[in-house]
N, C-alpha and C positions, 0 to 999 in steps of 0.2 A: 497583270500582263505576264506572259511567258517570257523566259530569258531570250528566246529566239526573236520575240517581237520587240525587245527593248533596243532602242537606238539612242546613241549619245551624239550630241553635236558638241564639238570641242571648241573652246576659245583658243585663238591663236597665241595671244600673249597674256600670260598670267603675271600679275603684279602683286606687290606687297599690300595693296589696299584691299585685296579680296579677302573674304573671311578664310580663316585657317582651319583645315582639317588635319589634326595631328594624329598619326598612326603609331600605336605602341604595341609591343609584343616581342617575342624572341626573334633575334636577327641572326645570330650565329656567325661563325667564322666564314670568311670568303671560301666558296667552293663546298661548304657543308650542305647537308639536306635542309637544315634549319634556314640557312641563307637562301637557298633556292625557293623554299616555300615562302619566305618573307618577301623575296623579290617578286615572285609570281603574284602573290596576293596583292602587293602594293601596285606593281606596274600593270597587271592585266585586269584586275578587278576594282580595287578601291580607287586608284587615281583616275582612271577613265570615267568612272561614275561621278565622283565628287567634283571633278574639274569640268564636267560637261556644262553646257550653257543652261541646262535645266537647274543645276544646283549652284554652280559658280564659285566653289571653294578652290583654294590652292592646297594641294596635299603635300605633307612633309612628314619625315620620319627621322628619328634620332641620328642615324648614320649619315643623313644628308646635311646635318648642321655643319656649316663650314666656318663658324666663328671660333676663335681661340677662347679658352676658358674651361672651367670645370663642367664636364658633360652632364653630371647628375643635376647640377643647378640649372643648366640650360633645359634639360628635359622637364624638370619640375615647373620651370617658368612657362615652357611651351604648353604643358598640360593645363596650367592655370589660365593661360591667356587664349587658348584655342577656342574657337567658336563651336567646334565639334571634335570629339576624340573618338577614334575607333580603336578598340583593343582586340588584338588577335589572341584568343585563349585556346586555340585549337590543339596545341601540343600538351596541354594540361601540365605545364611546368609548376611544381609546388611553390616555387618562389613567386610566380605570378599571382597565385591564389592568396598567398600570405600577404602580399603587398596591397591587396584590396580590402583587407579587414581593418 
């Protein structure tokens, strides 16, 4: 189906009982090009699709975690427990590639 023909129906209330789609990739500093790309990718593409009634996930990203604690441990836990992980490798950051080996 073409992107123009794709229609998403959104759930009104997302809850923690829904399967988790955890999104990883470069986020960058507030106001940076990396952050704008990350926000656009998450808010305009990934989140609307995975949170649609067709798929029924709730989307989350590391900078959206609001729990106190060590962020690296929280990210590792989210990756391990997520039902789906989406990785943004579009900026070809060498650190991203090394972390996958």
